[in-house]
C-alpha positions as CSV (number, residue, x, y, z in Angstrom):
1,M,5.9,-4.7,37.0
2,K,6.0,-5.1,33.3
3,T,8.0,-8.0,31.8
4,I,9.7,-7.1,28.6
5,T,11.1,-9.8,26.3
6,F,13.6,-9.1,23.5
7,H,14.8,-11.3,20.8
8,K,17.9,-10.4,18.8
9,Q,17.0,-9.3,15.3
10,Q,19.3,-9.2,12.2
11,L,19.7,-5.9,10.5
12,G,17.0,-5.5,7.9
13,S,14.6,-7.9,9.4
14,G,11.8,-5.3,9.8
15,I,9.6,-4.7,12.8
16,Y,5.8,-4.7,12.7
17,T,3.3,-4.1,15.6
18,V,-0.3,-5.1,15.7
19,S,-1.2,-1.7,14.1
20,D,1.3,-2.2,11.4
21,I,0.1,-5.7,10.6
22,S,-3.5,-4.4,10.5
23,N,-2.6,-1.6,8.1
24,L,-0.4,-3.6,5.8
25,L,-2.6,-6.6,5.5
26,F,-5.9,-4.7,5.6
27,I,-7.2,-6.7,8.5
28,P,-9.1,-5.1,11.5
29,K,-6.9,-4.9,14.6
30,Y,-9.3,-7.0,16.7
31,K,-8.8,-9.8,14.1
32,V,-5.1,-9.4,14.2
33,R,-5.0,-9.6,18.0
34,R,-7.3,-12.7,17.9
35,Y,-5.2,-14.5,15.3
36,L,-2.0,-13.6,17.2
37,N,-3.4,-15.0,20.4
38,E,-4.4,-18.2,18.6
39,Y,-0.8,-18.7,17.3
40,W,1.2,-17.1,20.1
41,N,-0.3,-18.7,23.1
42,E,1.0,-21.8,24.8
43,R,-2.0,-23.9,23.7
44,A,-2.1,-23.4,20.0
45,G,1.5,-23.1,18.9
46,K,4.2,-21.4,21.0
47,K,6.9,-22.6,18.6
48,F,5.3,-20.8,15.7
49,F,6.8,-17.5,16.8
50,N,9.8,-18.9,18.5
51,E,12.7,-16.4,18.0
52,T,10.8,-14.5,15.4
53,Y,9.2,-11.6,17.3
54,S,11.2,-8.6,18.3
55,W,9.7,-7.7,21.6
56,S,6.7,-8.2,23.9
57,V,5.5,-6.4,27.0
58,D,3.5,-8.5,29.5
59,N,2.7,-10.8,26.6
60,K,0.3,-8.2,25.3
61,I,2.3,-5.9,23.0
62,K,4.2,-7.8,20.3
63,A,6.1,-7.0,17.2
64,V,7.1,-9.5,14.4
65,N,9.7,-9.5,11.7
66,F,9.2,-9.4,8.0
67,Y,9.1,-13.2,7.4
68,T,6.6,-13.6,10.2
69,L,4.5,-10.8,8.7
70,I,4.4,-12.8,5.4
71,E,3.6,-16.0,7.3
72,L,0.7,-14.2,9.1
73,Y,-0.6,-13.0,5.7
74,T,-0.7,-16.7,4.7
75,C,-2.3,-17.8,7.9
76,F,-5.0,-15.1,7.9
77,H,-6.1,-16.2,4.4
78,L,-6.1,-19.8,5.3
79,Q,-8.3,-19.1,8.3
80,E,-10.6,-17.2,6.1
81,L,-10.9,-20.4,4.1
82,G,-12.0,-22.2,7.3
83,V,-8.7,-23.8,8.2
84,T,-8.2,-24.0,11.9
85,P,-5.0,-22.8,13.7
86,K,-4.2,-26.3,14.8
87,E,-4.4,-27.6,11.2
88,I,-2.3,-24.6,9.9
89,L,0.4,-25.2,12.5
90,K,0.5,-28.9,11.7
91,S,0.9,-28.2,8.0
92,R,3.6,-25.6,8.7
93,A,5.5,-28.1,10.9
94,A,5.4,-30.7,8.2
95,M,6.7,-28.3,5.6
96,I,9.6,-27.3,7.9
97,K,10.5,-30.9,8.4
98,D,10.0,-32.2,4.8
99,L,11.3,-29.2,2.9
100,N,14.0,-28.0,5.5
101,I,13.1,-24.4,5.4
102,P,12.5,-22.1,8.4
103,Y,9.7,-19.9,7.0
104,P,7.6,-22.2,4.7
105,F,4.7,-19.8,4.6
106,A,7.0,-17.0,3.4
107,S,8.5,-19.1,0.7
108,D,7.4,-19.9,-2.9
109,T,7.5,-23.6,-2.0
110,I,3.9,-23.0,-1.1
111,L,3.5,-22.6,-4.9
112,S,5.9,-25.2,-6.2
113,D,7.8,-27.7,-4.0
114,G,5.1,-27.7,-1.4
115,K,2.4,-28.5,-4.0
116,K,2.0,-32.1,-2.8
117,I,1.7,-31.1,0.8
118,W,-0.7,-28.3,0.0
119,F,-2.7,-30.6,-2.3
120,E,-3.2,-33.1,0.5
121,F,-3.8,-30.3,3.0
122,K,-6.3,-28.7,0.7
123,D,-8.2,-32.0,0.0
124,S,-8.5,-32.9,3.7
125,I,-9.2,-29.5,5.1
126,V,-10.9,-27.6,2.2
127,K,-12.9,-30.7,1.2
128,A,-12.5,-29.8,-2.5
129,D,-16.1,-28.6,-2.6
130,G,-15.8,-26.3,-5.6
131,S,-16.1,-22.9,-4.0
132,R,-13.5,-23.5,-1.4
133,Q,-11.2,-24.9,-4.0
134,T,-11.6,-21.7,-6.1
135,D,-11.0,-19.6,-3.0
136,F,-7.8,-21.5,-2.4
137,V,-6.6,-21.0,-6.0
138,E,-7.4,-17.3,-5.8
139,F,-5.4,-17.0,-2.6
140,I,-2.3,-18.7,-4.2
141,R,-2.6,-16.3,-7.1
142,D,-2.9,-13.3,-4.8
143,F,0.1,-14.6,-2.8
144,A,2.3,-14.8,-5.9
145,N,1.1,-11.3,-7.1
146,K,2.1,-9.6,-3.9
147,I,5.4,-11.1,-3.1
148,D,8.9,-11.0,-4.7
149,F,11.2,-14.0,-3.8
150,N,15.0,-14.1,-3.7
151,S,17.3,-16.7,-5.2
152,N,16.7,-18.9,-2.1
153,K,12.9,-18.8,-2.8
154,I,12.3,-16.7,0.4
155,A,10.1,-13.6,0.4
156,E,12.2,-10.4,0.0
157,K,9.6,-7.8,-0.9
158,F,5.9,-7.5,-0.2
159,W,3.5,-5.4,-2.3
160,P,0.6,-4.8,0.1
161,A,-1.6,-3.2,-2.5
162,G,-0.4,-5.4,-5.3
163,K,2.4,-4.9,-7.9
164,Q,0.3,-2.4,-9.8
165,S,0.9,0.0,-7.0
166,D,4.2,1.7,-6.2
167,I,3.9,0.9,-2.5
168,V,6.4,-1.8,-1.5
169,I,7.8,-3.2,1.7
170,N,11.5,-4.1,1.9
171,P,12.8,-5.0,5.3
172,H,16.2,-3.4,4.4
173,N,14.6,0.1,3.9
174,Q,12.9,2.3,6.5
175,F,12.8,-0.6,9.0
176,G,10.4,-2.4,6.7
177,Q,7.8,0.3,6.6
178,P,6.1,1.0,3.2
179,I,8.2,3.0,0.8
180,L,7.7,4.2,-2.8
181,N,9.2,1.8,-5.2
182,G,12.6,2.9,-6.5
183,T,13.1,5.3,-3.6
184,N,13.8,5.3,0.1
185,I,10.8,7.6,0.7
186,N,8.5,6.6,3.5
187,A,5.1,6.5,1.9
188,E,3.3,7.7,5.0
189,V,5.3,10.9,4.9
190,I,3.6,11.6,1.5
191,F,0.2,10.8,2.9
192,S,0.8,13.1,5.9
193,M,1.7,16.0,3.6
194,Y,-1.5,15.4,1.6
195,E,-3.5,15.3,4.9
196,S,-2.0,18.6,6.0
197,G,-3.4,20.2,2.8
198,E,-0.3,20.2,0.5
199,P,-1.3,20.0,-3.2
200,T,-0.4,16.7,-4.8
201,D,1.5,18.4,-7.6
202,A,3.6,20.3,-5.1
203,I,4.4,17.0,-3.3
204,S,5.4,15.4,-6.6
205,I,7.8,18.3,-7.3
206,L,9.2,18.5,-3.8
207,Y,10.1,14.8,-3.6
208,D,10.9,14.4,-7.3
209,I,8.4,11.6,-7.6
210,S,5.6,10.9,-10.2
211,A,2.0,11.8,-9.8
212,K,1.2,8.1,-9.7
213,Q,3.5,7.5,-6.7
214,V,1.8,10.3,-4.8
215,H,-1.6,8.9,-5.7
216,D,-0.6,5.4,-4.7
217,A,0.6,6.6,-1.3
218,I,-2.6,8.5,-0.7
219,S,-4.8,5.6,-1.8
220,F,-2.9,3.0,0.3
221,Y,-3.2,4.9,3.5
222,K,-6.8,5.9,2.9
223,K,-7.6,2.2,2.4
224,S,-5.7,1.3,5.5
225,A,-7.7,3.8,7.5
226,A,-11.0,2.6,6.1
C-alpha cells in the first residue's frame, strides 16, 4: 500500500517534481535524485525539507516548492565546489539561527548579510586555494544574475537561463512553471508547437509575442532535453 504525505502549500508557492528540478536547473535526473536523498533522508538532514515539500509517495516521488527549488539550486552548486551535505546543512542551520530567516539559501543574505558566515564557511571548506575561491565567486555572481528578490530579500523570480532570456519562473504564474516574461504564456506550449512543425513566425503572430521570445522558449527546452 502506498503512503502519500501531503503538506499544505500557500497559493503561489509553486510545485516542482524531480523532472522539473532537472529541467530547470539543467542537472541530470540521477544527480537530482542523489542530492535529494542526501538532504531528504533521516541521516543527513530531515529538517531541511520540513514542511517545504508538497507531497511524497512511498518516500520516492517528491515535489518541492519555489523556495526549496532555489535552495536546491544553491546546494547543488556548493556540492559541485566540493562542500559535503553535512557541511551545507550545518551552514544553513547557522544562517537560520543567526539571521532569523526561514530560507537562507533563497535569500540575498547569501550575498550581503551572510557575508561573514559565508566567508568563514568558504575559508574552512573551500580552503581558499585559488581555483575553488574563483569558482565560489562565479557561483555567487551566477546566483545574483538568475534571481530577483522582493523587498524582504527573498527570491521571488528565477531566470533559469539567465536574465538575457525571456524565460522566467514566478510561483504566482502557471503554478511556477516557466513562462515568457511579461506574459502568462507557458513557455513549454510554445516549444510544443515548434516541435509539432509550426513555423516560428506563425507562433509569434498567433500568441502576439516577439521572435526573440519564441526563440528563447525553443532554446530553453532544447537545452533542458540535451
